[in-house]
N, CA, C and O atoms as a Maestro MAE file, in Angstrom:
{
 s_m_m2io_version
 :::
 2.0.0
}

f_m_ct {
 s_m_title
 :::
 protein
 m_atom[340] {
  # First column is atom index #
  i_m_mmod_type
  r_m_x_coord
  r_m_y_coord
  r_m_z_coord
  i_m_residue_number
  s_m_chain_name
  s_m_pdb_residue_name
  s_m_pdb_atom_name
  i_m_atomic_number
  :::
  1 25 194.681 129.083 93.752 1 A "MET " " N  " 7
  2 3 194.474 129.020 92.365 1 A "MET " " CA " 6
  3 2 193.912 128.121 91.923 1 A "MET " " C  " 6
  4 15 193.345 128.404 90.867 1 A "MET " " O  " 8
  5 25 193.719 126.480 92.451 2 A "VAL " " N  " 7
  6 3 192.678 125.949 91.895 2 A "VAL " " CA " 6
  7 2 191.470 126.040 91.572 2 A "VAL " " C  " 6
  8 15 190.838 125.547 90.638 2 A "VAL " " O  " 8
  9 25 191.076 126.955 92.724 3 A "SER " " N  " 7
  10 3 189.579 126.972 92.986 3 A "SER " " CA " 6
  11 2 189.140 128.065 91.665 3 A "SER " " C  " 6
  12 15 187.946 128.337 91.539 3 A "SER " " O  " 8
  13 25 190.086 128.625 90.769 4 A "GLU " " N  " 7
  14 3 189.757 129.385 89.584 4 A "GLU " " CA " 6
  15 2 189.240 128.940 88.645 4 A "GLU " " C  " 6
  16 15 188.486 129.496 87.847 4 A "GLU " " O  " 8
  17 25 189.757 127.485 88.684 5 A "ILE " " N  " 7
  18 3 189.281 126.109 87.621 5 A "ILE " " CA " 6
  19 2 188.107 125.276 87.984 5 A "ILE " " C  " 6
  20 15 187.519 124.516 87.214 5 A "ILE " " O  " 8
  21 25 187.747 125.551 89.565 6 A "GLY " " N  " 7
  22 3 186.527 124.772 89.870 6 A "GLY " " CA " 6
  23 2 186.777 123.904 91.063 6 A "GLY " " C  " 6
  24 15 185.842 123.465 91.733 6 A "GLY " " O  " 8
  25 25 188.314 123.596 91.392 7 A "VAL " " N  " 7
  26 3 188.486 122.518 92.502 7 A "VAL " " CA " 6
  27 2 188.615 123.116 93.551 7 A "VAL " " C  " 6
  28 15 189.443 123.942 93.934 7 A "VAL " " O  " 8
  29 25 187.524 122.541 94.129 8 A "LYS " " N  " 7
  30 3 187.276 122.972 96.001 8 A "LYS " " CA " 6
  31 2 187.467 121.644 96.834 8 A "LYS " " C  " 6
  32 15 187.375 120.525 96.331 8 A "LYS " " O  " 8
  33 25 187.742 121.893 98.166 9 A "PRO " " N  " 7
  34 3 187.612 120.460 98.725 9 A "PRO " " CA " 6
  35 2 186.254 120.246 98.958 9 A "PRO " " C  " 6
  36 15 185.425 121.151 98.862 9 A "PRO " " O  " 8
  37 25 185.967 119.034 99.276 10 A "GLU " " N  " 7
  38 3 184.712 118.376 99.268 10 A "GLU " " CA " 6
  39 2 184.627 117.460 100.559 10 A "GLU " " C  " 6
  40 15 185.630 117.351 101.263 10 A "GLU " " O  " 8
  41 25 183.479 116.814 100.879 11 A "GLY " " N  " 7
  42 3 183.471 116.136 102.167 11 A "GLY " " CA " 6
  43 2 183.935 114.673 101.827 11 A "GLY " " C  " 6
  44 15 183.912 113.856 102.747 11 A "GLY " " O  " 8
  45 25 184.356 114.273 100.573 12 A "THR " " N  " 7
  46 3 184.693 112.965 100.375 12 A "THR " " CA " 6
  47 2 186.079 113.235 99.667 12 A "THR " " C  " 6
  48 15 186.500 112.371 98.898 12 A "THR " " O  " 8
  49 25 186.704 114.212 99.850 13 A "ASP " " N  " 7
  50 3 188.219 114.088 99.772 13 A "ASP " " CA " 6
  51 2 188.995 113.810 100.957 13 A "ASP " " C  " 6
  52 15 188.999 114.240 102.111 13 A "ASP " " O  " 8
  53 25 189.778 112.786 100.174 14 A "LYS " " N  " 7
  54 3 190.881 112.488 102.068 14 A "LYS " " CA " 6
  55 2 191.898 113.961 101.834 14 A "LYS " " C  " 6
  56 15 192.145 114.778 100.946 14 A "LYS " " O  " 8
  57 25 192.327 113.632 103.455 15 A "THR " " N  " 7
  58 3 192.961 114.745 103.304 15 A "THR " " CA " 6
  59 2 194.522 114.199 104.141 15 A "THR " " C  " 6
  60 15 194.393 113.456 105.115 15 A "THR " " O  " 8
  61 25 195.383 114.452 103.870 16 A "ALA " " N  " 7
  62 3 197.110 113.937 104.483 16 A "ALA " " CA " 6
  63 2 197.826 114.723 105.083 16 A "ALA " " C  " 6
  64 15 197.275 115.799 105.313 16 A "ALA " " O  " 8
  65 25 199.096 114.599 105.523 17 A "ILE " " N  " 7
  66 3 199.887 115.317 105.813 17 A "ILE " " CA " 6
  67 2 201.126 114.968 105.065 17 A "ILE " " C  " 6
  68 15 201.607 113.854 105.275 17 A "ILE " " O  " 8
  69 25 201.707 115.767 104.220 18 A "ILE " " N  " 7
  70 3 202.657 115.428 103.649 18 A "ILE " " CA " 6
  71 2 204.137 116.006 104.212 18 A "ILE " " C  " 6
  72 15 204.069 116.941 105.009 18 A "ILE " " O  " 8
  73 25 205.289 115.571 103.892 19 A "HIS " " N  " 7
  74 3 206.448 116.177 104.394 19 A "HIS " " CA " 6
  75 2 207.427 116.345 103.374 19 A "HIS " " C  " 6
  76 15 207.315 115.577 102.418 19 A "HIS " " O  " 8
  77 25 208.290 117.106 103.353 20 A "GLY " " N  " 7
  78 3 208.942 117.433 102.413 20 A "GLY " " CA " 6
  79 2 210.162 118.450 102.950 20 A "GLY " " C  " 6
  80 15 210.436 118.652 104.133 20 A "GLY " " O  " 8
  81 25 210.864 119.073 101.712 21 A "VAL " " N  " 7
  82 3 212.048 119.993 102.235 21 A "VAL " " CA " 6
  83 2 211.433 121.130 102.846 21 A "VAL " " C  " 6
  84 15 211.982 121.765 103.746 21 A "VAL " " O  " 8
  85 25 209.968 121.486 102.238 22 A "GLY " " N  " 7
  86 3 209.433 122.963 103.153 22 A "GLY " " CA " 6
  87 2 208.787 122.178 104.375 22 A "GLY " " C  " 6
  88 15 207.783 122.675 104.885 22 A "GLY " " O  " 8
  89 25 209.083 121.477 104.672 23 A "GLY " " N  " 7
  90 3 208.787 120.923 106.165 23 A "GLY " " CA " 6
  91 2 207.082 120.122 106.092 23 A "GLY " " C  " 6
  92 15 207.003 119.359 105.130 23 A "GLY " " O  " 8
  93 25 205.804 120.202 106.937 24 A "ALA " " N  " 7
  94 3 205.126 119.489 106.689 24 A "ALA " " CA " 6
  95 2 203.943 120.375 106.473 24 A "ALA " " C  " 6
  96 15 203.807 121.457 107.045 24 A "ALA " " O  " 8
  97 25 202.926 119.765 105.451 25 A "GLU " " N  " 7
  98 3 201.720 120.632 105.207 25 A "GLU " " CA " 6
  99 2 200.317 119.498 104.924 25 A "GLU " " C  " 6
  100 15 200.343 118.316 104.583 25 A "GLU " " O  " 8
  101 25 199.270 120.309 105.190 26 A "ILE " " N  " 7
  102 3 197.842 119.694 104.879 26 A "ILE " " CA " 6
  103 2 197.560 119.489 103.737 26 A "ILE " " C  " 6
  104 15 197.477 120.601 103.215 26 A "ILE " " O  " 8
  105 25 197.285 118.458 102.754 27 A "VAL " " N  " 7
  106 3 196.691 118.586 101.648 27 A "VAL " " CA " 6
  107 2 195.343 117.597 101.636 27 A "VAL " " C  " 6
  108 15 194.948 116.756 102.444 27 A "VAL " " O  " 8
  109 25 194.754 118.122 100.218 28 A "PHE " " N  " 7
  110 3 193.523 117.344 99.743 28 A "PHE " " CA " 6
  111 2 193.924 116.579 98.803 28 A "PHE " " C  " 6
  112 15 195.063 116.769 98.377 28 A "PHE " " O  " 8
  113 25 193.168 115.595 98.271 29 A "THR " " N  " 7
  114 3 193.623 114.716 97.238 29 A "THR " " CA " 6
  115 2 192.324 114.796 96.245 29 A "THR " " C  " 6
  116 15 191.260 114.465 96.768 29 A "THR " " O  " 8
  117 25 192.294 115.121 95.128 30 A "LYS " " N  " 7
  118 3 191.647 114.879 93.972 30 A "LYS " " CA " 6
  119 2 192.028 113.741 92.784 30 A "LYS " " C  " 6
  120 15 193.216 113.506 92.567 30 A "LYS " " O  " 8
  121 25 191.128 113.147 92.135 31 A "TRP " " N  " 7
  122 3 191.121 112.451 91.284 31 A "TRP " " CA " 6
  123 2 190.954 113.033 89.989 31 A "TRP " " C  " 6
  124 15 189.769 113.172 89.687 31 A "TRP " " O  " 8
  125 25 191.674 113.367 89.242 32 A "PHE " " N  " 7
  126 3 191.632 113.926 87.463 32 A "PHE " " CA " 6
  127 2 191.223 112.764 86.612 32 A "PHE " " C  " 6
  128 15 191.618 111.652 86.961 32 A "PHE " " O  " 8
  129 25 190.499 112.878 85.563 33 A "ASP " " N  " 7
  130 3 190.224 112.198 84.507 33 A "ASP " " CA " 6
  131 2 191.693 111.960 83.570 33 A "ASP " " C  " 6
  132 15 192.163 110.939 83.068 33 A "ASP " " O  " 8
  133 25 192.201 113.480 83.589 34 A "SER " " N  " 7
  134 3 193.697 113.498 82.998 34 A "SER " " CA " 6
  135 2 194.422 114.981 83.398 34 A "SER " " C  " 6
  136 15 193.722 115.986 83.523 34 A "SER " " O  " 8
  137 25 195.631 115.013 83.552 35 A "VAL " " N  " 7
  138 3 196.342 115.524 83.772 35 A "VAL " " CA " 6
  139 2 197.494 116.092 82.507 35 A "VAL " " C  " 6
  140 15 198.213 115.369 81.817 35 A "VAL " " O  " 8
  141 25 197.406 117.494 82.469 36 A "SER " " N  " 7
  142 3 198.536 117.543 81.111 36 A "SER " " CA " 6
  143 2 199.538 118.917 81.276 36 A "SER " " C  " 6
  144 15 199.162 120.027 81.652 36 A "SER " " O  " 8
  145 25 200.675 118.590 80.954 37 A "LEU " " N  " 7
  146 3 201.448 119.788 81.085 37 A "LEU " " CA " 6
  147 2 202.189 119.652 79.795 37 A "LEU " " C  " 6
  148 15 202.844 118.696 79.378 37 A "LEU " " O  " 8
  149 25 201.945 120.806 79.258 38 A "GLY " " N  " 7
  150 3 202.140 121.058 77.558 38 A "GLY " " CA " 6
  151 2 201.670 119.963 76.715 38 A "GLY " " C  " 6
  152 15 200.464 119.840 76.505 38 A "GLY " " O  " 8
  153 25 202.713 118.979 76.105 39 A "ASP " " N  " 7
  154 3 202.178 117.959 75.177 39 A "ASP " " CA " 6
  155 2 201.910 116.579 75.864 39 A "ASP " " C  " 6
  156 15 201.319 115.614 75.380 39 A "ASP " " O  " 8
  157 25 202.566 116.722 77.294 40 A "TRP " " N  " 7
  158 3 202.592 115.771 78.106 40 A "TRP " " CA " 6
  159 2 201.223 115.605 78.862 40 A "TRP " " C  " 6
  160 15 200.552 116.545 79.288 40 A "TRP " " O  " 8
  161 25 200.869 114.105 78.978 41 A "PHE " " N  " 7
  162 3 199.349 113.999 79.797 41 A "PHE " " CA " 6
  163 2 199.436 112.579 80.358 41 A "PHE " " C  " 6
  164 15 200.089 111.632 79.918 41 A "PHE " " O  " 8
  165 25 198.628 112.639 81.438 42 A "VAL " " N  " 7
  166 3 198.354 111.434 82.190 42 A "VAL " " CA " 6
  167 2 196.806 110.976 82.405 42 A "VAL " " C  " 6
  168 15 195.969 111.774 82.828 42 A "VAL " " O  " 8
  169 25 196.529 109.772 82.116 43 A "LYS " " N  " 7
  170 3 195.363 109.587 82.383 43 A "LYS " " CA " 6
  171 2 195.065 109.260 83.717 43 A "LYS " " C  " 6
  172 15 195.985 108.745 84.352 43 A "LYS " " O  " 8
  173 25 193.911 109.454 84.332 44 A "SER " " N  " 7
  174 3 193.484 109.280 85.946 44 A "SER " " CA " 6
  175 2 194.382 109.600 86.932 44 A "SER " " C  " 6
  176 15 194.805 108.656 87.599 44 A "SER " " O  " 8
  177 25 194.867 110.962 87.244 45 A "CYS " " N  " 7
  178 3 195.519 111.018 87.944 45 A "CYS " " CA " 6
  179 2 195.581 111.972 89.368 45 A "CYS " " C  " 6
  180 15 195.316 113.160 89.551 45 A "CYS " " O  " 8
  181 25 196.018 110.981 90.215 46 A "LYS " " N  " 7
  182 3 195.901 112.099 91.766 46 A "LYS " " CA " 6
  183 2 196.658 112.846 91.693 46 A "LYS " " C  " 6
  184 15 197.778 112.687 91.206 46 A "LYS " " O  " 8
  185 25 196.068 114.147 92.317 47 A "ILE " " N  " 7
  186 3 196.681 115.358 92.719 47 A "ILE " " CA " 6
  187 2 196.824 115.656 94.128 47 A "ILE " " C  " 6
  188 15 195.847 115.222 94.738 47 A "ILE " " O  " 8
  189 25 197.672 116.233 94.888 48 A "GLU " " N  " 7
  190 3 197.534 116.966 96.239 48 A "GLU " " CA " 6
  191 2 197.485 118.255 95.985 48 A "GLU " " C  " 6
  192 15 198.053 118.808 95.044 48 A "GLU " " O  " 8
  193 25 196.694 118.858 96.950 49 A "ILE " " N  " 7
  194 3 196.701 120.299 96.534 49 A "ILE " " CA " 6
  195 2 196.300 120.846 98.306 49 A "ILE " " C  " 6
  196 15 195.528 120.404 99.157 49 A "ILE " " O  " 8
  197 25 197.205 121.927 98.272 50 A "GLY " " N  " 7
  198 3 197.425 122.536 99.285 50 A "GLY " " CA " 6
  199 2 198.365 123.915 99.058 50 A "GLY " " C  " 6
  200 15 198.977 124.271 98.051 50 A "GLY " " O  " 8
  201 25 198.264 124.462 100.182 51 A "VAL " " N  " 7
  202 3 198.990 125.712 100.190 51 A "VAL " " CA " 6
  203 2 200.479 125.517 100.513 51 A "VAL " " C  " 6
  204 15 201.064 124.978 101.452 51 A "VAL " " O  " 8
  205 25 200.950 126.252 99.214 52 A "MET " " N  " 7
  206 3 202.546 126.787 99.445 52 A "MET " " CA " 6
  207 2 202.998 127.919 99.498 52 A "MET " " C  " 6
  208 15 203.032 128.755 98.594 52 A "MET " " O  " 8
  209 25 203.488 128.026 100.907 53 A "ASP " " N  " 7
  210 3 204.105 129.583 101.143 53 A "ASP " " CA " 6
  211 2 205.479 129.160 101.446 53 A "ASP " " C  " 6
  212 15 205.609 128.742 102.596 53 A "ASP " " O  " 8
  213 25 206.595 129.157 100.683 54 A "TYR " " N  " 7
  214 3 207.828 129.118 100.620 54 A "TYR " " CA " 6
  215 2 208.404 130.260 100.282 54 A "TYR " " C  " 6
  216 15 209.618 130.220 100.083 54 A "TYR " " O  " 8
  217 25 207.784 131.386 100.151 55 A "GLY " " N  " 7
  218 3 208.545 132.536 100.192 55 A "GLY " " CA " 6
  219 2 209.200 133.164 98.561 55 A "GLY " " C  " 6
  220 15 209.819 134.148 98.155 55 A "GLY " " O  " 8
  221 25 208.605 131.894 98.001 56 A "ILE " " N  " 7
  222 3 209.085 132.685 96.355 56 A "ILE " " CA " 6
  223 2 207.746 132.149 95.589 56 A "ILE " " C  " 6
  224 15 206.974 131.280 95.994 56 A "ILE " " O  " 8
  225 25 207.685 132.785 94.555 57 A "ASP " " N  " 7
  226 3 206.375 132.715 93.792 57 A "ASP " " CA " 6
  227 2 206.583 131.193 92.407 57 A "ASP " " C  " 6
  228 15 207.103 130.992 91.310 57 A "ASP " " O  " 8
  229 25 205.663 130.393 93.591 58 A "ILE " " N  " 7
  230 3 205.408 128.725 93.013 58 A "ILE " " CA " 6
  231 2 204.155 128.699 92.662 58 A "ILE " " C  " 6
  232 15 203.394 129.542 93.135 58 A "ILE " " O  " 8
  233 25 203.719 127.785 91.815 59 A "GLN " " N  " 7
  234 3 202.107 127.538 91.431 59 A "GLN " " CA " 6
  235 2 201.918 125.898 91.767 59 A "GLN " " C  " 6
  236 15 200.829 125.454 92.131 59 A "GLN " " O  " 8
  237 25 203.036 125.108 91.611 60 A "GLY " " N  " 7
  238 3 202.994 123.738 92.003 60 A "GLY " " CA " 6
  239 2 204.098 123.305 91.639 60 A "GLY " " C  " 6
  240 15 204.953 123.870 90.957 60 A "GLY " " O  " 8
  241 25 204.099 122.117 92.166 61 A "ILE " " N  " 7
  242 3 204.877 120.844 92.074 61 A "ILE " " CA " 6
  243 2 204.818 119.723 91.231 61 A "ILE " " C  " 6
  244 15 203.796 119.045 91.346 61 A "ILE " " O  " 8
  245 25 205.623 119.370 90.444 62 A "ILE " " N  " 7
  246 3 205.253 118.035 89.662 62 A "ILE " " CA " 6
  247 2 205.988 117.031 90.219 62 A "ILE " " C  " 6
  248 15 207.217 117.067 90.169 62 A "ILE " " O  " 8
  249 25 205.330 116.042 90.799 63 A "GLY " " N  " 7
  250 3 205.815 114.766 91.369 63 A "GLY " " CA " 6
  251 2 205.826 113.921 90.614 63 A "GLY " " C  " 6
  252 15 205.123 113.895 89.604 63 A "GLY " " O  " 8
  253 25 206.865 112.804 91.055 64 A "PHE " " N  " 7
  254 3 207.646 111.809 90.577 64 A "PHE " " CA " 6
  255 2 206.440 110.998 89.958 64 A "PHE " " C  " 6
  256 15 206.528 110.609 88.794 64 A "PHE " " O  " 8
  257 25 205.512 110.782 90.582 65 A "ASP " " N  " 7
  258 3 204.271 109.717 89.862 65 A "ASP " " CA " 6
  259 2 204.007 110.215 88.866 65 A "ASP " " C  " 6
  260 15 203.935 109.402 87.945 65 A "ASP " " O  " 8
  261 25 203.722 111.730 88.464 66 A "PHE " " N  " 7
  262 3 203.159 112.108 86.914 66 A "PHE " " CA " 6
  263 2 204.254 111.935 86.149 66 A "PHE " " C  " 6
  264 15 204.113 111.503 85.005 66 A "PHE " " O  " 8
  265 25 205.579 112.256 86.679 67 A "LEU " " N  " 7
  266 3 206.516 112.060 85.579 67 A "LEU " " CA " 6
  267 2 207.225 110.784 85.380 67 A "LEU " " C  " 6
  268 15 208.173 110.776 84.595 67 A "LEU " " O  " 8
  269 25 206.919 109.811 85.933 68 A "ARG " " N  " 7
  270 3 206.984 108.142 85.882 68 A "ARG " " CA " 6
  271 2 205.604 107.675 85.121 68 A "ARG " " C  " 6
  272 15 205.679 106.522 84.697 68 A "ARG " " O  " 8
  273 25 204.089 108.489 84.810 69 A "ALA " " N  " 7
  274 3 203.871 107.966 84.416 69 A "ALA " " CA " 6
  275 2 203.640 108.381 82.635 69 A "ALA " " C  " 6
  276 15 203.327 107.629 81.712 69 A "ALA " " O  " 8
  277 25 203.921 109.798 82.623 70 A "ALA " " N  " 7
  278 3 203.832 110.587 81.471 70 A "ALA " " CA " 6
  279 2 205.395 109.908 80.738 70 A "ALA " " C  " 6
  280 15 205.533 110.213 79.554 70 A "ALA " " O  " 8
  281 25 206.283 109.231 81.218 71 A "LYS " " N  " 7
  282 3 207.504 108.554 80.793 71 A "LYS " " CA " 6
  283 2 208.637 109.897 80.327 71 A "LYS " " C  " 6
  284 15 209.227 110.059 79.258 71 A "LYS " " O  " 8
  285 25 208.650 110.493 81.217 72 A "LEU " " N  " 7
  286 3 209.166 112.005 80.919 72 A "LEU " " CA " 6
  287 2 210.809 111.853 81.837 72 A "LEU " " C  " 6
  288 15 210.952 111.356 82.954 72 A "LEU " " O  " 8
  289 25 211.706 112.346 81.106 73 A "VAL " " N  " 7
  290 3 212.961 112.295 81.740 73 A "VAL " " CA " 6
  291 2 213.493 113.710 81.910 73 A "VAL " " C  " 6
  292 15 213.215 114.571 81.076 73 A "VAL " " O  " 8
  293 25 214.272 113.976 83.000 74 A "ILE " " N  " 7
  294 3 214.860 115.322 83.401 74 A "ILE " " CA " 6
  295 2 216.305 115.420 83.306 74 A "ILE " " C  " 6
  296 15 217.019 114.951 84.192 74 A "ILE " " O  " 8
  297 25 216.801 116.032 82.227 75 A "ASP " " N  " 7
  298 3 218.081 116.324 81.917 75 A "ASP " " CA " 6
  299 2 218.706 117.523 82.789 75 A "ASP " " C  " 6
  300 15 218.833 118.685 82.403 75 A "ASP " " O  " 8
  301 25 219.055 117.028 83.986 76 A "THR " " N  " 7
  302 3 219.685 118.200 84.645 76 A "THR " " CA " 6
  303 2 220.820 118.953 84.140 76 A "THR " " C  " 6
  304 15 220.961 120.122 84.501 76 A "THR " " O  " 8
  305 25 221.640 118.409 83.344 77 A "ASP " " N  " 7
  306 3 222.894 119.055 82.614 77 A "ASP " " CA " 6
  307 2 222.329 120.332 81.653 77 A "ASP " " C  " 6
  308 15 222.668 121.513 81.740 77 A "ASP " " O  " 8
  309 25 221.675 119.924 81.014 78 A "LYS " " N  " 7
  310 3 220.528 120.996 80.042 78 A "LYS " " CA " 6
  311 2 219.471 121.685 80.708 78 A "LYS " " C  " 6
  312 15 218.784 122.597 80.249 78 A "LYS " " O  " 8
  313 25 219.419 121.232 81.678 79 A "MET " " N  " 7
  314 3 217.565 121.732 82.494 79 A "MET " " CA " 6
  315 2 216.426 121.605 81.576 79 A "MET " " C  " 6
  316 15 215.501 122.417 81.541 79 A "MET " " O  " 8
  317 25 216.544 120.302 80.650 80 A "LEU " " N  " 7
  318 3 215.377 120.373 80.051 80 A "LEU " " CA " 6
  319 2 214.364 118.738 80.499 80 A "LEU " " C  " 6
  320 15 214.954 117.813 81.056 80 A "LEU " " O  " 8
  321 25 213.208 118.658 80.232 81 A "VAL " " N  " 7
  322 3 212.486 117.497 80.642 81 A "VAL " " CA " 6
  323 2 211.938 117.432 78.792 81 A "VAL " " C  " 6
  324 15 211.657 118.319 77.986 81 A "VAL " " O  " 8
  325 25 211.989 115.685 78.690 82 A "TYR " " N  " 7
  326 3 211.758 115.627 77.274 82 A "TYR " " CA " 6
  327 2 211.415 113.847 77.397 82 A "TYR " " C  " 6
  328 15 211.978 113.088 78.186 82 A "TYR " " O  " 8
  329 25 210.245 113.424 76.297 83 A "SER " " N  " 7
  330 3 209.902 112.426 76.833 83 A "SER " " CA " 6
  331 2 211.031 111.196 76.398 83 A "SER " " C  " 6
  332 15 211.941 111.290 75.574 83 A "SER " " O  " 8
  333 25 210.742 110.298 77.038 84 A "SER " " N  " 7
  334 3 211.371 108.985 77.075 84 A "SER " " CA " 6
  335 2 210.656 107.738 75.642 84 A "SER " " C  " 6
  336 15 211.077 106.744 75.051 84 A "SER " " O  " 8
  337 25 209.525 108.494 75.639 85 A "LYS " " N  " 7
  338 3 208.753 107.402 74.465 85 A "LYS " " CA " 6
  339 2 209.506 107.471 73.096 85 A "LYS " " C  " 6
  340 15 209.125 106.786 72.147 85 A "LYS " " O  " 8
  :::
 }
 m_bond[339] {
  # First column is bond index #
  i_m_from
  i_m_to
  i_m_order
  :::
  1 1 2 1
  2 2 3 1
  3 3 4 2
  4 3 5 1
  5 5 6 1
  6 6 7 1
  7 7 8 2
  8 7 9 1
  9 9 10 1
  10 10 11 1
  11 11 12 2
  12 11 13 1
  13 13 14 1
  14 14 15 1
  15 15 16 2
  16 15 17 1
  17 17 18 1
  18 18 19 1
  19 19 20 2
  20 19 21 1
  21 21 22 1
  22 22 23 1
  23 23 24 2
  24 23 25 1
  25 25 26 1
  26 26 27 1
  27 27 28 2
  28 27 29 1
  29 29 30 1
  30 30 31 1
  31 31 32 2
  32 31 33 1
  33 33 34 1
  34 34 35 1
  35 35 36 2
  36 35 37 1
  37 37 38 1
  38 38 39 1
  39 39 40 2
  40 39 41 1
  41 41 42 1
  42 42 43 1
  43 43 44 2
  44 43 45 1
  45 45 46 1
  46 46 47 1
  47 47 48 2
  48 47 49 1
  49 49 50 1
  50 50 51 1
  51 51 52 2
  52 51 53 1
  53 53 54 1
  54 54 55 1
  55 55 56 2
  56 55 57 1
  57 57 58 1
  58 58 59 1
  59 59 60 2
  60 59 61 1
  61 61 62 1
  62 62 63 1
  63 63 64 2
  64 63 65 1
  65 65 66 1
  66 66 67 1
  67 67 68 2
  68 67 69 1
  69 69 70 1
  70 70 71 1
  71 71 72 2
  72 71 73 1
  73 73 74 1
  74 74 75 1
  75 75 76 2
  76 75 77 1
  77 77 78 1
  78 78 79 1
  79 79 80 2
  80 79 81 1
  81 81 82 1
  82 82 83 1
  83 83 84 2
  84 83 85 1
  85 85 86 1
  86 86 87 1
  87 87 88 2
  88 87 89 1
  89 89 90 1
  90 90 91 1
  91 91 92 2
  92 91 93 1
  93 93 94 1
  94 94 95 1
  95 95 96 2
  96 95 97 1
  97 97 98 1
  98 98 99 1
  99 99 100 2
  100 99 101 1
  101 101 102 1
  102 102 103 1
  103 103 104 2
  104 103 105 1
  105 105 106 1
  106 106 107 1
  107 107 108 2
  108 107 109 1
  109 109 110 1
  110 110 111 1
  111 111 112 2
  112 111 113 1
  113 113 114 1
  114 114 115 1
  115 115 116 2
  116 115 117 1
  117 117 118 1
  118 118 119 1
  119 119 120 2
  120 119 121 1
  121 121 122 1
  122 122 123 1
  123 123 124 2
  124 123 125 1
  125 125 126 1
  126 126 127 1
  127 127 128 2
  128 127 129 1
  129 129 130 1
  130 130 131 1
  131 131 132 2
  132 131 133 1
  133 133 134 1
  134 134 135 1
  135 135 136 2
  136 135 137 1
  137 137 138 1
  138 138 139 1
  139 139 140 2
  140 139 141 1
  141 141 142 1
  142 142 143 1
  143 143 144 2
  144 143 145 1
  145 145 146 1
  146 146 147 1
  147 147 148 2
  148 147 149 1
  149 149 150 1
  150 150 151 1
  151 151 152 2
  152 151 153 1
  153 153 154 1
  154 154 155 1
  155 155 156 2
  156 155 157 1
  157 157 158 1
  158 158 159 1
  159 159 160 2
  160 159 161 1
  161 161 162 1
  162 162 163 1
  163 163 164 2
  164 163 165 1
  165 165 166 1
  166 166 167 1
  167 167 168 2
  168 167 169 1
  169 169 170 1
  170 170 171 1
  171 171 172 2
  172 171 173 1
  173 173 174 1
  174 174 175 1
  175 175 176 2
  176 175 177 1
  177 177 178 1
  178 178 179 1
  179 179 180 2
  180 179 181 1
  181 181 182 1
  182 182 183 1
  183 183 184 2
  184 183 185 1
  185 185 186 1
  186 186 187 1
  187 187 188 2
  188 187 189 1
  189 189 190 1
  190 190 191 1
  191 191 192 2
  192 191 193 1
  193 193 194 1
  194 194 195 1
  195 195 196 2
  196 195 197 1
  197 197 198 1
  198 198 199 1
  199 199 200 2
  200 199 201 1
  201 201 202 1
  202 202 203 1
  203 203 204 2
  204 203 205 1
  205 205 206 1
  206 206 207 1
  207 207 208 2
  208 207 209 1
  209 209 210 1
  210 210 211 1
  211 211 212 2
  212 211 213 1
  213 213 214 1
  214 214 215 1
  215 215 216 2
  216 215 217 1
  217 217 218 1
  218 218 219 1
  219 219 220 2
  220 219 221 1
  221 221 222 1
  222 222 223 1
  223 223 224 2
  224 223 225 1
  225 225 226 1
  226 226 227 1
  227 227 228 2
  228 227 229 1
  229 229 230 1
  230 230 231 1
  231 231 232 2
  232 231 233 1
  233 233 234 1
  234 234 235 1
  235 235 236 2
  236 235 237 1
  237 237 238 1
  238 238 239 1
  239 239 240 2
  240 239 241 1
  241 241 242 1
  242 242 243 1
  243 243 244 2
  244 243 245 1
  245 245 246 1
  246 246 247 1
  247 247 248 2
  248 247 249 1
  249 249 250 1
  250 250 251 1
  251 251 252 2
  252 251 253 1
  253 253 254 1
  254 254 255 1
  255 255 256 2
  256 255 257 1
  257 257 258 1
  258 258 259 1
  259 259 260 2
  260 259 261 1
  261 261 262 1
  262 262 263 1
  263 263 264 2
  264 263 265 1
  265 265 266 1
  266 266 267 1
  267 267 268 2
  268 267 269 1
  269 269 270 1
  270 270 271 1
  271 271 272 2
  272 271 273 1
  273 273 274 1
  274 274 275 1
  275 275 276 2
  276 275 277 1
  277 277 278 1
  278 278 279 1
  279 279 280 2
  280 279 281 1
  281 281 282 1
  282 282 283 1
  283 283 284 2
  284 283 285 1
  285 285 286 1
  286 286 287 1
  287 287 288 2
  288 287 289 1
  289 289 290 1
  290 290 291 1
  291 291 292 2
  292 291 293 1
  293 293 294 1
  294 294 295 1
  295 295 296 2
  296 295 297 1
  297 297 298 1
  298 298 299 1
  299 299 300 2
  300 299 301 1
  301 301 302 1
  302 302 303 1
  303 303 304 2
  304 303 305 1
  305 305 306 1
  306 306 307 1
  307 307 308 2
  308 307 309 1
  309 309 310 1
  310 310 311 1
  311 311 312 2
  312 311 313 1
  313 313 314 1
  314 314 315 1
  315 315 316 2
  316 315 317 1
  317 317 318 1
  318 318 319 1
  319 319 320 2
  320 319 321 1
  321 321 322 1
  322 322 323 1
  323 323 324 2
  324 323 325 1
  325 325 326 1
  326 326 327 1
  327 327 328 2
  328 327 329 1
  329 329 330 1
  330 330 331 1
  331 331 332 2
  332 331 333 1
  333 333 334 1
  334 334 335 1
  335 335 336 2
  336 335 337 1
  337 337 338 1
  338 338 339 1
  339 339 340 2
  :::
 }
}
């Protein structure tokens, strides 16, 4: 999906093996001037890009680094995300 917006691995990109609930995956890292999610945005944000094949339709995972930088709060009772600003 990211190739549709012109994001592709380049020789200068760093790669890593990340581990999570879905197991281990190889990702490449890109720095973006900014990343937005609806009305929220973060300047100078690092994104790890890889294939996510978990057997469900998923386009991405929002990481803690983004949530913290955007000062977002997750209300699990109401299933809402809102700004703490």
